ZAMARGU-4260 file (C-alpha; in steps of 0.2 Angstrom, whole numbers, plus 5000, padded with zeros to 4 digits):
<rodrens>
0) 5220/5223/5302 | 5217/5216/5285 | 5230/5204/5279 | 5222/5198/5262 | 5214/5207/5247
5) 5202/5197/5236 | 5199/5204/5218 | 5181/5198/5212 | 5181/5200/5193 | 5173/5194/5178
10) 5189/5194/5167 | 5207/5196/5173 | 5221/5202/5162 | 5239/5208/5163 | 5232/5226/5162
15) 5220/5222/5177 | 5236/5215/5187 | 5244/5232/5184 | 5230/5244/5186 | 5224/5236/5202
20) 5242/5237/5209 | 5244/5219/5214 | 5262/5220/5213 | 5262/5235/5225 | 5251/5226/5238
25) 5262/5210/5237 | 5277/5222/5241 | 5267/5228/5256 | 5266/5211/5263 | 5247/5208/5258
30) 5241/5191/5251 | 5232/5194/5235 | 5219/5182/5227 | 5208/5183/5212 | 5191/5175/5210
35) 5187/5175/5192 | 5168/5172/5190 | 5168/5174/5171 | 5161/5155/5169 | 5146/5160/5180
40) 5140/5177/5173 | 5145/5178/5155 | 5132/5170/5144 | 5144/5171/5129 | 5159/5163/5136
45) 5169/5164/5120 | 5170/5183/5122 | 5181/5182/5137 | 5195/5170/5137 | 5206/5172/5152
50) 5222/5164/5150 | 5232/5175/5163 | 5244/5166/5174 | 5253/5174/5188 | 5265/5165/5199
55) 5264/5177/5214 | 5245/5176/5215 | 5231/5163/5216 | 5218/5164/5203 | 5202/5154/5207
60) 5189/5151/5194 | 5173/5143/5201 | 5162/5133/5189 | 5146/5134/5200 | 5138/5145/5213
65) 5140/5132/5226 | 5159/5131/5222 | 5160/5151/5224 | 5151/5150/5241 | 5164/5136/5247
70) 5178/5147/5242 | 5171/5162/5252 | 5170/5150/5267 | 5189/5149/5268 | 5191/5167/5271
75) 5191/5175/5288 | 5180/5191/5287 | 5191/5199/5301 | 5206/5200/5290 | 5200/5200/5272
80) 5195/5214/5261 | 5186/5211/5244 | 5187/5223/5229 | 5173/5220/5217 | 5174/5225/5198
85) 5157/5218/5193 | 5141/5228/5193 | 5128/5225/5206 | 5112/5220/5196 | 5099/5207/5196
90) 5110/5195/5187 | 5124/5196/5199 | 5114/5198/5215 | 5119/5181/5221 | 5138/5185/5223
95) 5134/5201/5233 | 5122/5192/5244 | 5135/5179/5247 | 5148/5192/5252 | 5136/5200/5264
100) 5131/5183/5272 | 5150/5179/5275 | 5152/5197/5282 | 5166/5201/5270 | 5170/5219/5268
105) 5169/5224/5250 | 5170/5239/5239 | 5172/5245/5221 | 5178/5259/5210 | 5164/5271/5205
110) 5173/5283/5194 | 5161/5296/5186 | 5162/5293/5167 | 5156/5305/5154 | 5137/5304/5153
115) 5127/5298/5139 | 5116/5313/5137 | 5101/5309/5126 | 5091/5326/5128 | 5082/5323/5111
120) 5066/5314/5115 | 5065/5308/5097 | 5082/5299/5100 | 5076/5291/5116 | 5061/5284/5107
125) 5071/5278/5092 | 5084/5270/5104 | 5070/5261/5113 | 5060/5256/5098 | 5076/5249/5089
130) 5080/5239/5104 | 5063/5235/5111 | 5070/5220/5121 | 5079/5233/5132 | 5062/5240/5138
135) 5057/5223/5144 | 5074/5221/5152 | 5073/5238/5161 | 5055/5234/5168 | 5061/5217/5174
140) 5076/5225/5183 | 5065/5239/5190 | 5053/5227/5198 | 5067/5215/5204 | 5077/5228/5213
145) 5061/5236/5220 | 5056/5218/5226 | 5074/5217/5234 | 5072/5234/5243 | 5054/5230/5249
150) 5056/5212/5254 | 5074/5209/5258 | 5080/5221/5271 | 5098/5219/5267 | 5098/5233/5254
155) 5116/5228/5249 | 5128/5242/5248 | 5147/5242/5247 | 5157/5246/5263 | 5168/5258/5253
160) 5169/5266/5236 | 5184/5273/5227 | 5178/5289/5218 | 5187/5302/5207 | 5175/5316/5212
165) 5167/5315/5229 | 5154/5328/5224 | 5145/5316/5213 | 5142/5303/5226 | 5128/5307/5238
170) 5126/5291/5248 | 5133/5295/5266 | 5132/5277/5272 | 5146/5272/5260 | 5164/5277/5265
175) 5172/5286/5251 | 5190/5285/5245 | 5194/5299/5234 | 5206/5294/5220 | 5212/5298/5203
180) 5206/5288/5188 | 5216/5275/5180 | 5222/5286/5166 | 5230/5297/5179 | 5241/5282/5185
185) 5246/5279/5167 | 5250/5298/5165 | 5261/5297/5181 | 5270/5281/5175 | 5274/5288/5158
190) 5280/5305/5164 | 5291/5297/5177 | 5299/5287/5162 | 5303/5303/5154 | 5302/5295/5137
195) 5302/5303/5120 | 5293/5297/5104 | 5302/5290/5089 | 5287/5296/5079 | 5287/5314/5073
200) 5274/5325/5064 | 5259/5314/5064 | 5241/5312/5068 | 5235/5298/5079 | 5219/5288/5077
205) 5213/5279/5093 | 5207/5262/5087 | 5193/5253/5096 | 5192/5238/5084 | 5174/5244/5081
210) 5167/5230/5070 | 5173/5217/5082 | 5171/5226/5098 | 5162/5215/5112 | 5152/5229/5120
215) 5136/5226/5110 | 5136/5208/5115 | 5140/5212/5134 | 5126/5225/5134 | 5113/5214/5125
220) 5114/5221/5107 | 5114/5207/5095 | 5123/5216/5082 | 5140/5225/5079 | 5144/5243/5081
225) 5146/5244/5063 | 5147/5233/5048 | 5166/5229/5044 | 5167/5233/5026 | 5157/5249/5028
230) 5167/5255/5043 | 5184/5253/5035 | 5179/5261/5019 | 5172/5276/5027 | 5186/5278/5039
235) 5200/5276/5026 | 5192/5289/5015 | 5191/5301/5029 | 5209/5297/5033 | 5214/5301/5015
240) 5205/5318/5017 | 5213/5322/5034 | 5231/5318/5028 | 5229/5329/5013 | 5221/5343/5023
245) 5235/5343/5037 | 5249/5337/5026 | 5253/5324/5040 | 5253/5305/5041 | 5240/5296/5052
250) 5247/5282/5064 | 5235/5269/5072 | 5235/5267/5091 | 5229/5249/5091 | 5215/5243/5102
255) 5224/5232/5115 | 5213/5217/5112 | 5213/5219/5093 | 5222/5205/5082 | 5225/5212/5065
260) 5231/5198/5054 | 5230/5210/5039 | 5231/5229/5039 | 5213/5236/5037 | 5219/5254/5037
265) 5226/5254/5020 | 5244/5250/5025 | 5245/5264/5038 | 5257/5261/5053 | 5249/5251/5067
270) 5257/5253/5084 | 5251/5243/5100 | 5252/5247/5118 | 5259/5264/5115 | 5243/5274/5116
275) 5248/5287/5129 | 5264/5291/5121 | 5256/5293/5103 | 5243/5304/5110 | 5256/5315/5120
280) 5267/5319/5104 | 5253/5319/5091 | 5248/5335/5082 | 5230/5330/5082 | 5220/5315/5089
285) 5206/5306/5079 | 5194/5297/5091 | 5177/5289/5093 | 5173/5287/5112 | 5187/5277/5118
290) 5192/5280/5137 | 5209/5285/5130 | 5201/5302/5128 | 5207/5305/5146 | 5224/5307/5138
295) 5218/5320/5126 | 5212/5330/5142 | 5228/5327/5151 | 5239/5333/5138 | 5227/5345/5131
300) 5228/5339/5113 | 5217/5345/5098 | 5204/5331/5094 | 5192/5327/5081 | 5177/5315/5086
305) 5173/5303/5072 | 5155/5297/5070 | 5144/5289/5056 | 5126/5286/5052 | 5130/5268/5049
310) 5136/5266/5067 | 5124/5257/5080 | 5112/5271/5086 | 5118/5269/5105 | 5136/5271/5099
315) 5132/5286/5089 | 5124/5295/5103 | 5138/5291/5115 | 5151/5299/5103 | 5140/5314/5101
320) 5139/5315/5120 | 5158/5314/5123 | 5161/5327/5109 | 5150/5339/5118 | 5160/5337/5134
325) 5175/5345/5125 | 5164/5358/5116 | 5165/5349/5100 | 5153/5342/5086 | 5157/5324/5080
330) 5160/5323/5062 | 5148/5311/5052 | 5160/5302/5040 | 5146/5294/5031 | 5144/5310/5022
335) 5159/5313/5011 | 5157/5332/5013 | 5167/5333/5029 | 5163/5348/5040 | 5178/5352/5050
340) 5175/5369/5057 | 5185/5369/5073 | 5199/5357/5079 | 5205/5370/5092 | 5205/5367/5111
345) 5191/5374/5123 | 5202/5376/5138 | 5188/5378/5150 | 5179/5362/5143 | 5196/5352/5145
350) 5198/5358/5162 | 5180/5354/5167 | 5183/5337/5160 | 5199/5334/5170 | 5190/5339/5186
355) 5174/5329/5183 | 5181/5313/5176 | 5200/5311/5180 | 5204/5320/5196 | 5191/5329/5205
360) 5202/5335/5220 | 5218/5345/5222 | 5233/5340/5233 | 5251/5341/5233 | 5254/5322/5232
365) 5253/5312/5216 | 5248/5296/5222 | 5241/5282/5211 | 5223/5275/5213 | 5230/5259/5222
370) 5241/5269/5233 | 5227/5280/5239 | 5217/5264/5242 | 5230/5256/5252 | 5232/5272/5263
375) 5214/5274/5266 | 5209/5255/5268 | 5214/5254/5286 | 5202/5268/5291 | 5188/5259/5281
380) 5192/5242/5290 | 5193/5249/5307 | 5177/5259/5305 | 5167/5244/5299 | 5174/5230/5310
385) 5174/5241/5326
</rodrens>
């Protein structure tokens, strides 16, 4: 029987401590350790600054691959289970190969997220031409992974995967643990608190700190999602229009990692770490493509998706794709003649989104993702070890 859970991650925060249920696992008598490999896989180390410290868990930060291998040597593969939050690719291959070499059972979350449907071939060509280095990168990745499959008979796969809809995952060799998405955990927590909001009669904007967002750097785009001055000018002009149209104030649900030393939203109220509450009690939600859209689906809130011709092309296409999932068309706020034809709810689309991306199964027990993981893990462990 497993006694220890290792969390292999590229960044670890208080949010990760909570969403992975480390406190829960500790209460169940399991030893929990975190291996933070951000020093080894993040080329721009200034993006991720892990300063998290927890007295009840050990956080290890290897500085070399050799040090990582030595850490794994201390674990007994017969009583350790590893949870991995990094993606398996040619850059991270070493870590997965080491886990297999040490016979350590490992798995990951494989939640189906909304797809980036680029059905327009012109958009596909534009995207690849604008970021031509990605074509080279894709070719390199393809042949690297092909080489691994042909020449290395390991064909590394996780022992288990935690999925939110088992229908979307066809690999029968991998044990599936069906679980709700993290947003559903937040939903259960918030509903159990039975809190009401101090804010009344408002519209909420889901902030992503777009001009400073790190996603472009992480994915290899050497640019910002949007130039800062342009972004806030367009956005505040649109806010003025919306407040006048609906006769309601706009409140900003701040991006968790944003650090606003001055208010870029023309003195509009900024509230941090209250996103789910702000969405639940809002009259309308303004959003780009934040994962907080899950709260929009859970509480069936009216939403307007914000886009702009001045955003990075890949970002624009992702916003358009997400809007379609809700039966909407994103509003291009670079055009001051805003076309808001429909802010109503398409009940079928909202229901489909919930089943596809939040909770793709029905049962009478509202267990959180880590509780489901804990209940199913002994089956995984016994099946693989035996």
